[in-house]
C-alpha positions in Angstrom: 23.2 19.1 -3.5 20.5 19.2 -6.2 17.9 16.5 -6.6 18.9 14.8 -3.4 16.4 12.0 -3.8 17.1 11.3 -7.4 13.7 11.5 -9.0 14.2 14.1 -11.7 13.4 12.6 -15.1 12.4 9.2 -13.7 9.2 7.5 -14.7 6.9 6.4 -11.8 3.4 5.0 -11.3 1.2 6.0 -8.4 -2.0 4.1 -7.7 -4.8 5.7 -5.8 -3.6 9.0 -7.0 -7.0 10.7 -6.9 -7.1 11.3 -3.2 -5.4 10.8 0.2 -1.9 9.4 0.3 -1.8 8.7 -3.4 -2.6 12.2 -4.4 -0.1 13.6 -1.9 2.6 11.2 -3.3 1.9 12.1 -6.9 2.0 15.8 -6.1 5.4 15.5 -4.4 6.8 13.4 -7.2 5.7 15.9 -9.8 7.4 18.6 -7.8 10.6 16.6 -7.7 10.6 16.3 -11.5 9.4 12.8 -12.0 7.2 11.7 -14.9 4.1 10.4 -13.1 1.5 8.0 -14.4 -1.6 8.2 -12.1 -3.7 5.0 -11.8 -7.1 5.3 -10.2 -10.8 4.7 -10.9 -11.2 8.5 -10.7 -9.1 11.3 -12.3 -6.5 13.1 -10.1 -6.2 16.9 -9.6 -2.4 16.6 -9.8 -0.9 17.7 -13.1 0.6 14.2 -13.9 2.0 13.1 -17.2 -0.8 10.5 -17.7 -3.9 9.2 -15.9 -5.1 5.7 -16.5 -8.6 4.8 -15.4 -8.3 1.4 -13.7 -10.6 -0.6 -11.4 -8.4 -3.0 -9.5 -11.3 -5.4 -9.3 -11.1 -5.9 -13.0 -8.3 -8.1 -14.4 -8.9 -7.0 -18.0 -8.8 -3.3 -17.1 -5.5 -3.8 -15.2 -3.9 -5.6 -18.2 -5.2 -3.0 -20.7 -3.8 -0.2 -18.6 -0.3 -1.8 -18.3 -0.2 -2.2 -22.0 -0.4 1.6 -22.3 2.5 2.2 -19.9 5.8 3.0 -21.6 9.0 1.8 -20.0 11.2 2.0 -18.2 9.3 2.4 -14.9 11.7 3.3 -12.1 9.3 3.6 -9.2 6.0 2.2 -8.3 3.9 3.5 -5.4 0.9 1.4 -4.4 -1.5 3.7 -2.5 -4.9 2.4 -3.7 -7.1 0.8 -1.1 -10.6 0.3 0.2 -11.5 0.6 4.0 -14.0 -2.2 4.3 -17.8 -1.6 4.6 -19.7 -0.4 2.7 -17.5 -2.4 0.2 -17.7 -6.2 0.2 -14.9 -8.4 1.6 -14.0 -9.5 -1.9 -13.9 -6.0 -3.2 -11.5 -5.0 -0.4 -9.3 -8.0 -1.0 -9.1 -7.4 -4.8 -8.3 -3.7 -4.5 -6.0 -3.9 -1.5 -4.0 -7.0 -2.6 -5.1 -9.3 -5.4 -5.6 -6.7 -8.1 -2.8 -4.5 -6.8 -0.4 -7.5 -6.9 -1.5 -8.3 -10.4 -0.8 -4.7 -11.6 2.6 -4.8 -10.0 3.4 -8.1 -11.6 2.3 -6.9 -15.0 4.5 -3.8 -14.6 7.5 -5.6 -13.3 9.0 -6.5 -16.7 9.2 -2.8 -17.4 11.2 -2.1 -14.3 15.0 -2.0 -14.8 17.8 -2.7 -12.2 17.7 -0.2 -9.4 13.9 0.3 -9.5 11.7 0.2 -6.4 8.2 -0.6 -5.2 6.6 1.0 -2.1 3.3 -0.5 -0.9 1.0 1.2 1.6 0.0 -1.4 4.3 -1.3 -0.3 7.7 -0.8 -0.8 11.4 -4.1 -2.7 11.2 -1.9 -5.5 9.9 0.1 -5.9 13.1 0.5 -9.5 14.2 0.8 -10.9 10.7 3.6 -13.1 11.8 1.3 -15.2 13.9 -1.0 -15.8 10.8 1.8 -16.5 8.4 0.8 -20.1 7.5 -2.7 -18.9 6.4 -1.3 -15.7 4.7 1.2 -17.8 2.7 -1.7 -19.7 1.1 -2.9 -16.6 -0.5 0.6 -15.1 -1.1 1.6 -18.3 -3.0 -1.4 -18.2 -5.4 -0.3 -17.2 -8.9 -2.2 -14.5 -10.8 -5.4 -12.6 -10.4 -7.9 -15.5 -10.9 -6.2 -17.8 -8.4 -5.9 -15.0 -5.8 -9.6 -14.1 -6.2 -10.7 -17.7 -6.0 -8.8 -18.2 -2.8 -10.5 -15.2 -1.2 -13.9 -16.4 -2.3 -13.4 -19.8 -0.8 -11.8 -18.8 2.4 -14.1 -16.3 4.2 -13.2 -17.8 7.5 -9.6 -16.9 7.0 -10.4 -13.3 6.1 -12.5 -13.1 9.3 -14.3 -10.1 10.7 -12.2 -7.4 8.9 -11.1 -7.8 5.3 -9.2 -4.6 5.7 -7.1 -5.8 8.5 -6.5 -9.2 6.8 -5.5 -7.5 3.5 -2.9 -5.4 5.4 -1.5 -8.5 7.1 -1.2 -10.1 3.6 0.7 -7.0 2.3 3.2 -7.2 5.1 3.7 -10.9 4.7 3.9 -10.6 0.9 6.6 -7.9 1.1 8.7 -10.0 3.6 8.2 -13.1 1.6 8.8 -11.8 -2.0 11.4 -9.1 -1.4 14.2 -11.6 -2.2 12.6 -12.7 -5.5 12.2 -9.1 -6.5 15.8 -8.3 -5.6 16.8 -11.1 -7.9 15.2 -9.0 -10.7 16.9 -5.8 -9.5 13.8 -4.3 -7.9 13.5 -3.3 -4.2 10.2 -4.1 -2.5 9.1 -2.4 0.8 6.0 -1.3 2.5 4.8 1.4 5.0 2.5 0.8 8.0 0.7 4.1 8.6 -1.1 5.1 11.7 -4.4 6.9 11.7 -4.3 9.5 8.8 -6.7 12.2 7.7 -7.8 10.8 4.4 -11.3 10.4 2.8 -11.3 6.8 4.3 -11.3 8.0 7.9 -15.1 8.5 8.3 -15.6 4.8 7.2 -13.2 3.7 10.0 -14.9 5.9 12.6 -18.3 4.4 11.6 -17.3 0.7 11.3 -14.5 0.3 13.9 -15.3 3.2 16.3 -13.5 6.5 16.7 -12.3 5.5 20.2 -10.4 2.5 18.7 -8.9 4.6 15.9 -7.8 7.2 18.4 -6.3 4.5 20.6 -4.0 3.6 17.7 -2.4 7.1 17.7 1.2 7.0 18.8 2.8 9.2 21.5 2.6 12.0 18.9 -1.1 12.0 19.9 -2.6 13.1 16.6 -3.6 11.8 13.2 -1.0 12.2 10.4 -1.6 14.2 7.2 -1.5 12.5 3.8 1.8 14.4 3.1 3.3 12.9 6.2 2.7 9.5 4.8 3.7 10.4 1.3 7.2 11.6 2.1 8.3 8.3 3.6 7.0 6.5 0.5 9.0 8.8 -1.7 12.0 8.3 0.6 11.7 4.5 0.5 11.6 4.4 -3.3 14.5 6.8 -3.8 17.6 5.4 -5.4 19.5 6.7 -2.4 18.0 3.8 -0.4 19.5 1.2 -2.6 20.3 -1.2 0.3 16.8 -1.2 1.8 14.5 -4.1 0.9 11.9 -6.3 2.5 11.2 -3.7 5.2 8.1 -2.5 6.9 8.5 1.2 7.7 6.2 2.2 10.6 4.9 5.7 10.0 2.7 6.0 13.1 3.8 8.7 15.5 5.6 6.2 17.7 2.7 3.8 18.1 4.6 0.6 17.2 7.4 1.2 19.6 5.1 2.2 22.4 3.0 -1.0 21.8 6.1 -3.2 21.9 7.2 -1.8 25.2 3.9 -1.9 27.0 3.1 1.8 26.8 -0.2 1.1 25.0 -3.2 -0.6 26.6 -3.9 -3.3 24.0 -7.5 -3.7 25.3 -8.3 -0.2 24.0 -7.7 -1.5 20.5 -10.3 -4.3 20.7 -14.0 -3.8 19.8 -16.4 -4.0 22.7 -18.2 -7.3 23.1 
């Protein structure tokens, strides 16, 4: 069977396409025959159809970029993100969720029935269900300005790690809004990667601690490559997965299953006092 995943000739957007998972995703999609628009603050080395320079902290830049995007857009891959320090909590929240959500919502009218969105979250967002009441406050804000204002006025909710909080928000947002998006003919899902060899990793080693990152490896006992994270994203957004929506796809070498069944020492995942 040719074109098994059904991307040939389809128009897609990939954010964060300059490096890591986004670059790997863009490269795979180009190889599959998709017309790829790359969105990043830096240019990508992938030979995409179009690159749009966008800072997700800038509402005006987001809206100006979307105005340049032709329709229809059949697939949207949100791979942009910041790891935390040295970036501020507000920068992390804007890039990882508020600005990213605004870009998605601006593109949504250009997405026809059968389109799909795949959003990179993280296993750092595990346990979001216990924080749902707080997360819903941010999720239910409307638009960029209201989302930014909520983050600025609720530092206690964001807590010690804006990165982890942002990933909890993503998981909760996908679960909460998937039904609304389905009503518009668009599937919404996310992935929860385990530790991955991307340019972000040195930041995590420095700020969280390499021993904690290593403790989040699954039974596969190694970090993943960006390509190993990109293929599940491409799979999720394929029209072949037309009945999959509102899902969190764990791409973590077996970590989530091991954690749920007591095979992981949870104390190893906690920073030292």
